[in-house]
DRENVEXSE-442777 format. One record per residue: residue in one letter; residue number from 0; x, y, z of N, C-alpha, C, CB in turn. Coordinates in Angstrom, 1 decimal, always signed. Each point is the difference from the previous one (the first is absolute). Glycine has a CB too. Layout:
<sites>
("A" NUM (X Y Z) (X Y Z) (X Y Z) (X Y Z));
...
</sites>
This chain:
<sites>
("M" 0 (+56.3 +137.2 +120.1) (-1.2 +0.4 -0.9) (-0.9 +0.7 +0.5) (+0.2 -1.6 -0.9));
("N" 1 (-0.8 +1.7 +0.1) (-1.8 +0.8 +0.6) (-1.1 -0.5 -0.5) (+0.7 +2.2 +0.1));
("R" 2 (-1.9 -1.8 +0.5) (-0.8 -1.0 -0.3) (-0.5 +0.2 -1.6) (-0.5 -0.2 +2.8));
("E" 3 (+0.7 +0.9 -3.3) (-0.6 +0.4 -1.2) (+1.2 -0.7 -1.1) (-1.3 +2.6 +1.0));
("Q" 4 (+2.4 -2.7 -0.5) (+0.7 -0.7 -1.0) (-0.1 -1.8 +0.7) (+1.9 +2.5 -0.8));
("A" 5 (-2.4 -3.0 +1.7) (-0.5 -1.5 -0.1) (-1.2 +0.1 -0.4) (+1.1 -0.8 +1.7));
("E" 6 (-1.6 +1.4 -1.7) (-1.6 -0.3 -0.3) (+0.1 -0.3 -1.6) (-1.3 +1.8 +2.0));
("Q" 7 (+2.5 -0.6 -2.1) (+0.3 -0.8 -2.1) (+0.5 -1.1 -0.1) (+0.8 +1.7 -1.0));
("E" 8 (+0.2 -1.8 +2.0) (+0.9 -1.6 +0.0) (-1.2 -1.4 +0.0) (+2.4 +1.4 +1.7));
("V" 9 (-3.3 -1.2 -1.2) (-1.2 -1.0 +0.0) (-0.9 +0.3 -0.8) (+0.3 -0.6 +2.1));
("E" 10 (-0.2 +1.5 -2.8) (-1.4 +0.2 -0.9) (+0.9 -0.8 -1.8) (-1.5 +3.2 +1.9));
("R" 11 (+2.6 -2.9 -1.7) (+1.0 -0.3 -1.0) (+0.5 -1.8 +0.1) (+0.9 +3.1 +0.2));
("L" 12 (-1.0 -3.2 +0.9) (+0.2 -1.9 +0.5) (-1.7 -0.4 -0.5) (+2.2 +0.0 +3.0));
("A" 13 (-3.1 +0.5 -2.5) (-1.0 -0.2 -0.4) (-0.6 -0.6 -1.4) (+0.3 +1.6 +1.6));
("G" 14 (+0.6 -0.5 -2.5) (-0.5 +0.1 -1.5) (+1.3 -1.6 -0.8) (-0.9 +3.8 +0.1));
("A" 15 (+1.6 -3.9 +1.0) (+1.4 -0.7 -0.3) (-0.6 -1.6 +0.7) (+2.2 +2.4 +0.1));
("W" 16 (-3.3 -2.0 +0.7) (-0.5 -1.2 +0.4) (-0.7 -0.8 -1.1) (-0.1 +0.9 +2.3));
("V" 17 (-1.1 +0.0 -3.0) (-0.9 -0.6 -0.7) (+0.6 -0.1 -1.2) (-1.7 +0.8 +1.3));
("T" 18 (+2.5 -0.2 -1.7) (+0.8 -0.2 -1.4) (+0.6 -1.9 +0.0) (+1.2 +3.3 -0.1));
("A" 19 (-0.7 -3.0 +1.4) (+0.5 -1.6 +0.1) (-1.0 -1.3 +0.3) (+2.0 +1.3 +1.1));
("E" 20 (-3.2 -0.8 -0.8) (-1.0 -1.3 +0.3) (-1.1 +0.0 -1.4) (+0.2 +0.1 +3.1));
("L" 21 (+0.3 +1.1 -3.7) (-0.5 +0.1 -1.4) (+0.9 -1.5 -0.8) (-0.4 +3.4 -0.1));
("H" 22 (+1.6 -2.9 +0.1) (+1.0 -0.5 -1.0) (+0.3 -1.5 +0.8) (+1.1 +2.7 -1.1));
("G" 23 (-1.2 -2.8 +1.9) (+0.2 -1.2 +1.0) (+1.6 -0.3 +0.5) (-2.1 -1.0 -1.3));
("D" 24 (+2.3 +2.0 +1.9) (+1.7 +0.3 +0.0) (+0.0 -0.1 +1.2) (+0.8 +1.6 -1.8));
("I" 25 (-0.6 -2.9 +1.9) (+0.6 -1.0 +1.3) (+0.8 +0.6 +1.4) (+0.3 -1.7 -2.1));
("A" 26 (+1.0 +2.2 +0.9) (+1.1 +0.4 +0.4) (-0.3 +1.1 +1.1) (+1.1 -0.6 -2.2));
("F" 27 (-1.7 +1.6 +1.4) (-0.3 +1.2 +0.9) (-1.1 +0.0 +0.6) (+1.1 +1.2 -1.1));
("L" 28 (-1.7 -2.1 +1.4) (-1.3 -0.7 +0.7) (+0.8 -0.1 +1.5) (-1.5 -1.7 -2.3));
("E" 29 (+2.4 +0.7 +1.7) (+0.5 -1.1 +1.1) (+0.9 +0.9 +0.6) (+0.0 -2.4 -1.3));
("S" 30 (+0.7 +4.1 +1.2) (+1.1 +0.5 +1.0) (-1.1 +1.0 +0.4) (+2.8 -0.4 -1.1));
("T" 31 (-3.9 +1.0 +0.3) (-0.8 +1.2 +1.0) (-0.9 -0.9 +0.7) (+0.0 +2.1 -1.6));
("L" 32 (-0.4 -3.0 +1.7) (-1.3 -0.5 +0.9) (+1.0 -0.9 +1.0) (-2.4 -0.1 -1.9));
("A" 33 (+2.5 +0.7 +3.1) (+0.0 -0.2 +1.2) (-0.1 -1.4 +0.6) (-0.8 +2.0 -0.2));
("A" 34 (+2.1 -2.8 +0.8) (-0.5 -1.3 +0.5) (-1.0 -0.7 +0.7) (+1.7 +0.5 -0.2));
("D" 35 (-1.9 +0.5 +1.1) (-1.7 -0.1 +0.2) (-1.5 +0.8 -0.5) (+1.5 -0.6 +1.7));
("F" 36 (-1.2 +0.8 -2.8) (-1.4 +0.2 -1.0) (-0.7 -0.9 +0.3) (+0.8 +0.9 -1.7));
("V" 37 (-2.0 +0.1 +1.4) (-1.6 -0.4 +0.1) (-1.0 +0.2 -1.0) (+0.4 +0.4 +2.0));
("G" 38 (-0.6 -0.6 -2.9) (-0.9 +0.4 -0.4) (-1.6 -0.3 +0.1) (+2.0 +0.3 -0.8));
("V" 39 (-2.8 +0.2 +1.0) (-1.7 -0.2 +0.4) (-0.6 +0.1 -1.5) (-0.1 +1.4 +2.7));
("G" 40 (-0.3 -2.2 -3.7) (-0.9 +0.1 -1.0) (-1.5 +0.5 +0.4) (+1.4 -1.9 -1.0));
("P" 41 (-2.0 +1.8 -0.3) (-1.5 +0.7 +0.5) (-0.6 -0.3 +0.3) (-0.1 +0.7 -0.7));
("L" 42 (-0.2 -1.9 +1.3) (-0.5 -1.3 +0.5) (+0.5 -0.1 +1.4) (-0.1 -1.2 -2.2));
("G" 43 (+1.0 +1.6 +2.3) (-0.2 -0.2 +1.7) (+1.9 -0.6 -0.1) (-3.6 -1.1 +0.9));
("F" 44 (+3.6 -0.1 -1.8) (+1.2 -0.7 +0.1) (+1.0 +0.6 +0.5) (-0.6 -1.1 -1.4));
("M" 45 (+1.8 +0.2 +1.7) (+1.2 +0.5 +0.3) (+1.0 -0.7 -0.8) (-0.6 +0.7 +2.2));
("L" 46 (+1.9 -0.1 -2.6) (+1.4 -0.5 -0.8) (+0.9 +0.3 +0.4) (-0.6 +0.0 -1.6));
("T" 47 (+1.7 -0.8 +2.0) (+0.9 +0.4 +0.9) (+1.2 +0.4 -1.5) (-0.8 -1.7 +2.9));
("K" 48 (+1.8 +2.4 -2.8) (+0.8 +0.3 -1.1) (+0.5 -0.9 -1.0) (+0.4 +1.5 +1.4));
("D" 49 (-0.6 -2.4 -0.9) (+0.8 -1.7 -1.2) (-1.5 -0.4 -0.5) (+2.6 -1.5 +1.6));
("E" 50 (-3.5 +1.7 -0.8) (-1.5 +0.0 -1.1) (-0.4 +0.8 -1.1) (-0.7 -0.7 +1.7));
("W" 51 (+1.2 +2.0 -1.1) (-0.7 +1.2 -0.7) (+1.1 -0.2 -1.0) (-1.3 +2.0 +1.8));
("L" 52 (+2.7 -2.5 -1.9) (+1.0 -0.1 -1.3) (-0.6 -1.1 -0.8) (+2.2 +0.8 +1.3));
("A" 53 (-2.9 -1.8 -0.6) (+0.2 -1.3 -0.2) (-1.3 +0.1 -1.4) (+1.2 -1.3 +3.0));
("R" 54 (-2.1 +2.6 -2.9) (-1.4 +0.0 -0.8) (+0.4 +0.7 -1.4) (-1.8 +0.3 +2.3));
("L" 55 (+3.2 -0.2 -2.3) (+0.4 +0.9 -0.8) (+1.3 -1.1 -1.4) (-0.5 +2.4 +2.6));
("Q" 56 (+1.3 -2.9 -1.4) (+0.5 -1.0 -0.8) (-0.1 -1.0 -0.3) (+0.7 +0.7 +0.4));
("S" 57 (-2.0 -1.3 +0.1) (-0.8 -0.9 -0.8) (-0.6 -0.1 -1.3) (-0.3 -0.1 +2.0));
("G" 58 (+0.0 +1.4 -1.8) (-0.9 +0.3 -1.1) (-1.5 +0.1 -0.3) (+1.8 -0.7 -0.3));
("D" 59 (-2.0 +0.5 +1.9) (-1.6 -0.4 +0.0) (-0.6 +1.7 +0.1) (+0.0 -2.9 +1.5));
("L" 60 (+1.3 +4.0 -1.1) (-1.1 +1.0 -0.1) (+0.7 +0.9 -1.3) (-1.1 -0.1 +2.8));
("K" 61 (+0.4 +1.4 -3.7) (+0.0 +0.0 -0.8) (-0.6 +1.6 -0.1) (+0.2 -2.6 -0.2));
("Y" 62 (+0.8 +3.4 -0.1) (-0.6 +1.0 +0.2) (-0.3 +1.1 -1.8) (+1.3 -0.4 +3.2));
("E" 63 (-2.6 +0.7 -3.0) (+0.5 +0.8 -1.7) (+0.2 +1.0 -0.3) (-0.8 -1.0 -0.7));
("S" 64 (+0.0 +1.7 +2.3) (+0.1 +1.6 +0.1) (+0.1 +0.0 +1.8) (-1.6 +1.0 -2.6));
("L" 65 (+2.8 -0.1 +3.1) (-0.1 -0.2 +1.3) (+0.1 +1.7 +0.3) (+1.2 -3.0 +0.5));
("D" 66 (-2.2 +4.0 +0.1) (+0.6 +1.3 +0.3) (-0.5 +0.6 +1.5) (+0.1 +0.5 -2.8));
("L" 67 (+0.6 +0.2 +3.1) (+0.3 +0.2 +1.4) (-0.5 +2.3 +0.1) (+2.9 -3.1 +0.2));
("D" 68 (-4.1 +3.2 -0.2) (+0.1 +1.5 +0.1) (-1.0 +0.6 +1.8) (+0.1 +0.0 -3.6));
("E" 69 (-0.2 +0.9 +3.6) (-0.8 +0.4 +1.0) (+0.8 +0.1 +1.3) (-1.9 -1.0 -1.3));
("V" 70 (+3.4 +1.1 +1.1) (+0.8 -0.4 +1.2) (+0.2 +1.3 +0.8) (+1.5 -2.1 -1.3));
("K" 71 (-1.8 +1.3 +2.5) (+0.3 +1.2 +1.1) (+1.0 -0.6 +1.1) (-2.5 +1.1 -0.3));
("V" 72 (+3.9 -0.7 +0.5) (+1.1 -0.4 +1.0) (+0.0 +0.5 +0.9) (+1.2 -0.5 -1.2));
("R" 73 (-1.5 -0.2 +2.5) (+0.5 +0.6 +1.3) (+1.4 -0.2 +0.2) (-1.9 -0.4 +1.1));
("V" 74 (+2.5 +1.0 -0.4) (+1.6 -0.1 +0.9) (+0.2 +0.0 +1.2) (+0.6 +1.0 -1.4));
("Y" 75 (-0.3 -2.1 +2.1) (-0.1 +0.2 +1.8) (+1.6 -0.3 +0.1) (-2.8 -1.1 +1.0));
("N" 76 (+3.8 +1.5 -0.9) (+1.4 +0.2 +0.2) (+0.5 -1.6 -1.1) (+0.1 +1.6 +3.2));
("E" 77 (+0.1 -2.5 -2.5) (+0.5 -1.6 -1.0) (-1.1 -0.2 -0.1) (+2.1 -1.3 +0.7));
("A" 78 (-3.2 +1.3 -1.1) (-1.2 -0.5 -0.4) (-1.1 +0.8 -0.8) (+0.6 -1.2 +1.8));
("A" 79 (-1.0 +0.6 -3.6) (-1.0 +0.7 +0.0) (-1.4 -0.9 -0.3) (+1.6 +1.9 -0.4));
("V" 80 (-2.9 -1.4 +0.0) (-0.7 -0.4 -0.4) (-0.8 +0.5 -1.5) (+0.4 -0.4 +2.5));
("L" 81 (-0.6 -0.5 -3.5) (-0.4 +0.4 -1.1) (-1.8 -0.3 -0.1) (+2.8 -0.5 -0.8));
("I" 82 (-3.3 +1.1 +0.3) (-1.6 -0.3 -0.7) (+0.1 +1.0 -1.1) (-1.8 -0.6 +2.3));
("G" 83 (+1.4 -0.9 -3.3) (-0.4 +0.4 -1.4) (-1.1 -1.0 -0.1) (+2.4 +0.8 -1.0));
("R" 84 (-2.6 -0.4 -0.7) (-1.2 -0.8 -0.6) (+1.1 -0.7 -1.0) (-2.6 +1.8 +0.1));
("Q" 85 (+2.3 -2.9 -0.1) (+0.6 -1.0 -1.2) (-1.1 -0.8 -0.7) (+2.1 -0.3 +1.4));
("V" 86 (-1.6 +0.4 -2.8) (-0.9 -0.5 -0.9) (+0.8 -0.9 -1.0) (-1.6 +2.0 +0.4));
("Q" 87 (+0.8 -3.3 -0.4) (+0.9 -0.7 -0.8) (-1.3 -1.1 -0.6) (+2.7 +0.4 +1.7));
("R" 88 (-1.7 -0.7 -2.8) (-0.8 -0.8 -1.1) (+1.2 -1.2 +0.2) (-1.4 +2.1 -1.9));
("A" 89 (+0.7 -3.3 +2.4) (+1.2 -1.6 +0.4) (-1.0 -0.9 -0.2) (+1.9 +0.6 +2.1));
("V" 90 (-1.3 -1.6 -2.1) (-0.3 -1.4 -0.3) (+0.4 -0.9 +1.5) (+0.4 +0.3 -3.0));
("Y" 91 (-1.1 -1.2 +3.6) (+0.9 -0.6 +1.2) (-0.6 -1.7 -0.9) (-0.2 +2.0 +3.2));
("R" 92 (+1.0 -2.5 -3.1) (-0.4 -1.5 -0.5) (-0.7 -0.2 -1.2) (+0.0 -0.4 +2.0));
("G" 93 (-0.3 +1.7 -2.8) (-0.9 -0.3 -0.9) (-1.9 +0.5 +0.2) (+2.1 -2.1 -0.3));
("N" 94 (-1.4 +2.9 +1.5) (-1.4 +0.7 +0.2) (+0.1 +1.0 +0.4) (-1.0 -1.5 +0.2));
("S" 95 (+0.1 +2.6 -0.6) (+0.6 +1.8 -0.2) (-0.4 +0.3 +1.7) (-1.0 +1.2 -3.2));
("I" 96 (+2.2 -0.4 +3.6) (-0.1 +0.6 +0.9) (+0.4 +2.0 -0.3) (+0.5 -2.9 +1.2));
("S" 97 (-1.4 +3.0 -2.3) (-0.1 +1.3 -0.1) (-0.8 +0.7 +1.2) (+0.2 -0.4 -2.4));
("A" 98 (+0.4 +2.2 +2.4) (-0.7 +0.1 +1.3) (+0.9 +1.2 +0.3) (-0.9 -2.6 +0.9));
("Q" 99 (+0.0 +3.3 -0.1) (+0.5 +1.5 +0.7) (+0.0 -0.2 +1.2) (-0.7 +1.5 -1.5));
("L" 100 (+2.0 -1.3 +2.3) (-0.3 -0.1 +1.1) (+0.9 +0.8 +0.6) (-1.0 -2.0 -0.2));
("R" 101 (+0.9 +2.0 +2.0) (+0.6 +1.4 +0.9) (+1.1 -0.8 +0.3) (-1.9 +1.6 +1.3));
("T" 102 (+3.3 -1.3 -1.2) (+1.1 -0.2 +0.3) (+0.4 +0.9 +1.4) (+0.3 -0.8 -2.5));
("T" 103 (+0.1 -0.2 +3.3) (+1.0 +0.6 +1.0) (+1.3 -0.6 +0.0) (-1.8 +0.4 +1.4));
("V" 104 (+2.6 +0.4 -1.0) (+1.6 -0.6 -0.3) (+0.3 +0.6 +1.0) (+0.6 -0.4 -2.4));
("V" 105 (+0.3 -0.8 +3.1) (+0.9 +1.0 +1.3) (+1.6 -0.8 -0.5) (-2.3 +0.3 +2.8));
("L" 106 (+3.2 +1.0 -2.4) (+0.9 -0.4 -0.1) (+1.0 +1.0 +0.8) (-0.8 -1.3 -2.1));
("V" 107 (+2.0 +0.5 +2.3) (+0.8 +0.2 +1.7) (+1.7 +0.3 -1.2) (-1.7 -2.5 +2.9));
("R" 108 (+2.2 +3.2 -2.0) (+1.7 +0.5 -0.4) (+0.6 -0.7 +0.2) (+0.1 +1.7 +0.2));
("L" 109 (+0.8 -2.6 -0.6) (+1.0 -0.5 +0.5) (+1.1 -0.2 -0.5) (-1.4 -0.6 +0.8));
("Q" 110 (+2.3 +1.2 +0.1) (+1.4 +0.1 -0.9) (+0.1 +1.3 -1.0) (+0.0 -2.6 -0.1));
("G" 111 (-0.9 +3.0 +0.1) (+0.0 +1.5 -1.1) (-1.1 -0.6 -1.0) (+3.0 +1.0 +0.0));
("N" 112 (-3.5 -2.2 -0.4) (-1.1 -0.6 -1.0) (-1.2 -0.2 +0.6) (+1.5 -1.1 -1.1));
("W" 113 (-2.1 +1.3 +0.3) (-1.3 +0.1 +0.3) (-0.4 -1.1 -0.2) (-0.3 +2.0 -0.5));
("Q" 114 (-0.6 -3.0 +0.9) (-0.4 -1.0 +0.2) (-1.8 -0.7 -0.1) (+2.4 +0.6 +1.1));
("L" 115 (-3.0 -0.9 -1.6) (-1.3 -0.4 -0.1) (-0.4 -1.1 +1.4) (+0.2 +0.5 -2.8));
("V" 116 (-0.7 -0.5 +3.8) (-0.4 -0.9 +1.1) (-1.1 -0.3 -0.2) (+1.3 +0.8 +1.4));
("S" 117 (-2.7 +0.0 -1.6) (-1.4 -0.5 -0.4) (-0.4 +0.7 -1.2) (-0.6 -0.4 +2.4));
("L" 118 (-0.6 -0.8 -2.9) (-0.9 +1.0 -0.7) (-1.1 -0.6 +0.2) (+1.3 +1.0 -1.6));
("H" 119 (-2.2 -0.4 +1.3) (-1.5 -0.4 +0.6) (-0.8 +0.3 -1.7) (+0.2 +1.1 +3.5));
("L" 120 (-0.8 -1.8 -4.2) (-0.9 +0.6 -0.8) (-1.4 +0.0 +0.3) (+1.5 -0.5 -1.3));
("S" 121 (-2.4 +1.3 +0.9) (-1.2 +0.0 +0.2) (-1.2 +0.3 -1.1) (+1.3 +0.4 +1.9));
("P" 122 (-2.5 -1.0 -2.3) (-0.6 +0.1 -1.5) (-0.5 +1.8 +0.6) (-1.2 -3.2 -1.1));
("I" 123 (+0.7 +3.6 +0.0) (-0.2 +1.4 +0.3) (-1.7 +0.0 -0.3) (+2.8 +1.0 -0.8));
("G" 124 (-3.4 -0.6 +1.9) (-1.3 -0.1 -0.2) (-0.4 +1.5 +0.7) (-0.3 -3.0 +0.0));
("Q" 125 (-1.0 +3.3 +0.2) (-0.9 +1.2 +0.2) (+0.0 -0.3 +1.6) (-1.7 +0.3 -2.5));
("P" 126 (+1.2 +0.9 +3.1) (-0.4 -0.5 +1.4) (-1.6 -0.4 +0.0) (+2.0 +1.7 +1.2));
("P" 127 (-2.4 -2.3 -0.1) (-1.4 -0.3 +0.1) (-1.0 +1.0 +0.2) (+0.8 -1.8 +0.6));
("N" 128 (-1.5 +2.1 -1.4) (-1.2 +1.2 +0.2) (-0.2 +0.3 +1.2) (-1.3 -0.5 -1.8));
("F" 129 (+1.3 -0.3 +3.2) (-0.1 +0.3 +1.3) (+0.9 +0.6 +0.4) (-1.1 -1.4 +0.2));
("G" 130 (+2.1 +1.4 -1.2) (+1.5 +0.5 +0.9) (+0.5 +1.4 -0.8) (+1.1 -2.8 +0.7));
("Q" 131 (-2.4 +3.4 -1.6) (+0.0 +1.1 -0.3) (-1.0 +1.3 +0.6) (+0.9 -1.5 -1.5));
("S" 132 (-0.3 +2.3 +1.3) (-0.6 +1.2 +0.9) (-1.2 +1.0 -1.5) (+3.2 +0.3 +2.2));
</sites>
C-alpha cells in the first residue's frame, strides 16, 4: 500500500469514527480503539478506552452534531497522525460542551487494520498578541 492509499484509509476511518461517536455506535468504537487507547480531553483530563466508551454507554454524553474538517494526515510506515478541527454541539450530564476543538489522533496499523491509540482535544484560540509578528 502506498502513502496516498494509507492516508485515504485513515481519513475514511476518521469519518467512520466521527459517525460512531455521533450515533453512540459502541461496537464500532470497541473494535476501532486500541486496547491501550488514551483520550485527552479539552481540559487535560485523560480517559482510558473503557472510560471513553462509558461516557456514551451511560448516556452522560449526547451529541447533537459532530463534524471533523480541516483534516491533514501524515503516515509513517505503520503509524499515522491526523490533525483536524472537531466542531461539536453536545451535552454532558446536562451541561453544554459545544465547542470548536483542534484534535490530534494517533493511529497504528495492527494486523492490517488501523486503530486509534490516542486522541487529544484542545480548544481553538488565537495566538497571544506577543506571539504575533
